[in-house]
C-alpha positions in Angstrom: 8.6 -10.3 -9.1 7.1 -7.8 -11.5 3.4 -7.9 -10.2 1.6 -8.5 -7.0 -2.2 -8.8 -6.7 -3.6 -8.3 -3.2 -6.9 -10.0 -3.5 -7.6 -11.8 -0.2 -10.7 -10.6 1.5 -13.5 -11.5 3.9 -16.6 -10.0 5.3 -18.3 -11.3 8.5 -21.4 -10.2 10.4 -19.7 -8.8 13.5 -16.4 -7.0 14.2 -15.7 -9.2 17.2 -14.1 -12.2 15.4 -10.4 -12.5 15.3 -7.5 -13.7 13.3 -5.1 -16.3 14.8 -2.9 -13.4 15.8 -5.8 -11.7 17.7 -6.6 -8.9 15.2 -10.2 -8.1 14.2 -10.8 -10.6 11.4 -12.0 -8.3 8.6 -9.3 -5.7 9.1 -6.6 -8.4 9.6 -7.5 -10.2 6.3 -8.5 -7.3 4.1 -5.7 -4.9 5.1 -3.0 -6.1 7.5 -2.2 -9.3 5.6 -1.7 -7.3 2.4 0.4 -4.7 4.2 2.6 -7.3 5.8 3.1 -9.3 2.6 3.9 -6.2 0.6 6.3 -4.9 3.2 8.1 -8.2 3.5 8.5 -8.4 -0.3 9.8 -4.8 -0.5 12.3 -5.4 2.3 13.5 -8.6 0.7 14.0 -6.8 -2.6 11.6 -9.2 -4.3 9.7 -6.5 -6.2 11.6 -5.2 -9.2 11.7 -1.5 -10.2 8.4 -0.8 -12.0 6.6 -3.7 -10.4 2.9 -3.3 -10.3 1.1 -3.7 -7.0 -2.7 -4.1 -7.5 -5.0 -3.9 -4.4 -8.6 -4.8 -4.6 -10.6 -2.1 -2.9 -14.4 -1.6 -2.8 -16.7 1.3 -3.4 -18.2 0.5 0.1 -15.6 2.8 1.6 -17.5 5.8 0.1 -19.8 7.8 2.4 -22.7 7.9 -0.1 -25.2 5.1 0.5 -26.5 5.5 -3.0 -23.0 4.7 -4.3 -22.4 1.8 -1.9 -25.7 -0.1 -2.4 -26.8 0.7 1.1 -23.6 -0.2 2.8 -22.8 2.0 5.9 -19.9 4.4 5.5 -16.4 3.6 6.7 -15.5 4.9 10.1 -11.8 5.7 10.1 -10.0 5.9 13.4 -6.5 5.0 14.8 -5.5 1.8 13.0 -4.6 0.2 16.3 -8.2 0.6 17.3 -9.4 -0.8 14.0 -7.2 -3.9 14.4 -8.7 -4.6 17.8 -11.7 -6.8 18.0 -14.8 -4.8 19.1 -18.5 -5.0 19.2 -20.0 -3.6 16.0 -21.2 -4.1 12.5 -19.2 -6.4 10.2 -20.4 -4.2 7.3 -18.8 -1.1 8.8 -15.6 -3.1 9.5 -15.6 -4.2 5.9 -16.1 -0.7 4.5 -13.4 0.6 6.8 -10.9 -2.2 5.9 -11.5 -1.3 2.2 -10.8 2.4 3.0 -7.5 1.2 4.6 -6.7 -0.7 1.4 -7.1 2.4 -0.7 -5.2 4.6 1.7 -2.4 2.1 1.7 -2.3 2.0 -2.1 -1.9 5.8 -2.1 0.8 5.6 0.6 2.7 2.9 -1.3 2.7 5.0 -4.5 4.1 7.9 -2.4 6.7 6.1 -0.4 7.9 3.6 -3.1 8.1 5.6 -6.4 9.8 2.7 -8.1 6.6 0.7 -7.8 3.3 1.2 -9.6 0.6 1.0 -7.0 -3.1 0.8 -8.1 -6.3 0.1 -6.2 -9.6 -0.7 -8.0 -13.1 -1.7 -7.2 -14.1 -4.9 -9.1 -17.7 -4.1 -8.6 -20.4 -6.1 -6.9 -19.3 -9.7 -6.5 -22.0 -12.3 -5.6 -21.6 -13.6 -2.1 -20.1 -17.1 -1.7 -20.3 -17.5 2.0 -23.8 -18.9 2.0 -23.2 -21.7 -0.4 -20.8 -24.6 -0.7 -17.8 -24.2 -3.0 -18.1 -25.5 -6.5 -16.4 -28.8 -7.3 -13.4 -27.1 -9.1 -13.0 -24.8 -6.1 -13.0 -27.7 -3.6 -10.5 -29.7 -5.6 -8.2 -26.6 -6.1 -8.2 -26.0 -2.3 -7.5 -29.6 -1.3 -4.1 -30.3 0.1 -2.3 -33.6 0.2 
């Protein structure tokens, strides 16, 4: 494989929701899932030398509210604590998970020099959680 795009993401209102494995939902989807997939592909030798790994980050990790459109700053702490469901703001959990994405992209570039690791902020993306998926999206997600 010569490219991997890590694009899965979610944002919820509270940091007490969990993945099926018991991790805090936002951190689990936005960071841990990407980390696991990347690690498994590296261990399997599925990423060729020079493969590009692109992680979608977000400017919300930045501490300046002016730069983050009013999002609260990320609150980094031990990743085990971040992965545990807890009472708190889903917006803080989102910003912190996106900081984890960026830190992981830097670490991947450091630890796997044969890969090209990039993280970028796609900019403000309109919310989709409050409306039903469009017809093409529904049909694309339908399974037999």
